[in-house]
Residue frames relative to the residue before (quaternion, step in Angstrom):
aa qw qx qy qz dx dy dz
M 1.0000 0.0000 0.0000 0.0000 0.00 0.00 0.00
I 0.1477 -0.7984 0.5790 0.0738 3.53 -1.04 0.83
H 0.1188 -0.8091 0.5669 0.0992 3.67 -0.23 1.02
M 0.2121 -0.7908 0.5687 0.0790 3.56 -0.56 1.34
H 0.4429 0.7070 -0.4785 0.2740 3.67 1.24 -0.12
G 0.7912 0.2519 -0.2066 0.5175 3.54 -0.80 1.08
I 0.7048 0.3779 -0.2250 0.5566 3.58 1.36 -0.43
M 0.2385 0.7840 -0.5576 0.1321 3.61 -0.17 1.09
P 0.1959 -0.8409 0.4903 0.1189 3.59 0.16 1.18
Y 0.7174 0.3333 -0.2235 0.5694 3.71 1.28 -0.41
H 0.2579 0.7596 -0.5716 0.1726 3.53 0.97 0.78
P 0.6455 -0.5901 0.3516 0.3340 3.59 -1.13 1.00
S 0.6356 0.5050 -0.3711 0.4508 3.66 1.13 -0.47
Y 0.6422 0.5022 -0.3748 0.4414 3.63 1.05 -0.52
P 0.5971 -0.5613 0.4485 0.3567 3.60 -1.23 0.51
K 0.4646 -0.6763 0.4721 0.3224 3.70 -0.83 0.69
P 0.5114 -0.6324 0.4734 0.3383 3.65 -0.89 0.73
Q 0.1140 -0.7980 0.5918 0.0005 3.53 -0.88 1.10
P 0.5933 -0.5729 0.4188 0.3801 3.64 -1.08 0.58
V 0.6492 -0.5714 0.3610 0.3489 3.54 -1.15 0.74
N 0.6972 0.5147 -0.2663 0.4219 3.50 1.03 -0.92
R 0.6339 0.5174 -0.3476 0.4578 3.61 1.25 -0.04
P 0.5905 -0.5933 0.4112 0.3609 3.58 -1.02 0.87
V 0.3677 -0.7240 0.5490 0.1981 3.59 -1.11 0.61
K 0.2706 0.7590 -0.5381 0.2472 3.60 1.34 0.26
E 0.7033 0.4923 -0.3482 0.3765 3.62 0.58 -1.02
D 0.6231 0.5257 -0.3648 0.4498 3.62 1.06 -0.69
T 0.6449 0.5250 -0.3133 0.4586 3.58 0.91 -0.95
D 0.6304 0.5338 -0.3308 0.4564 3.65 0.94 -0.76
K 0.6374 0.5288 -0.2967 0.4754 3.50 1.00 -1.03
N 0.6671 0.4950 -0.2912 0.4745 3.55 0.86 -0.97
R 0.6489 0.5039 -0.3380 0.4590 3.65 0.83 -0.87
S 0.6720 0.4726 -0.3174 0.4736 3.61 0.77 -0.95
F 0.6307 0.5268 -0.3677 0.4353 3.71 0.89 -0.82
Q 0.6110 0.5329 -0.3185 0.4912 3.64 1.09 -0.89
E 0.6262 0.5080 -0.3452 0.4803 3.66 0.76 -0.92
I 0.6975 0.4659 -0.3181 0.4419 3.62 0.64 -1.01
L 0.6159 0.5271 -0.3770 0.4480 3.69 0.99 -0.73
Q 0.6511 0.5391 -0.2949 0.4455 3.52 0.98 -1.06
E 0.6376 0.4870 -0.3360 0.4933 3.68 0.88 -0.76
K 0.6618 0.4704 -0.3448 0.4711 3.66 0.72 -0.83
I 0.6447 0.5123 -0.3395 0.4546 3.63 0.81 -0.67
S 0.6403 0.5157 -0.2977 0.4852 3.58 0.95 -0.93
Q 0.6845 0.4925 -0.2989 0.4467 3.54 0.92 -0.81
N 0.6444 0.5385 -0.3170 0.4408 3.57 1.07 -0.65
R 0.6162 0.5590 -0.3730 0.4107 3.50 1.07 -0.61
């Protein structure tokens, strides 16, 4: 039995796996925007 609950390697929030020959700039941009959103949420909570 394999319980995948809590283990979602292809969760929408995670960046989609890309070929090695493609630039990773898209992933870095997504991560940067995600960090900015977190900072905005934290600032709003204060």
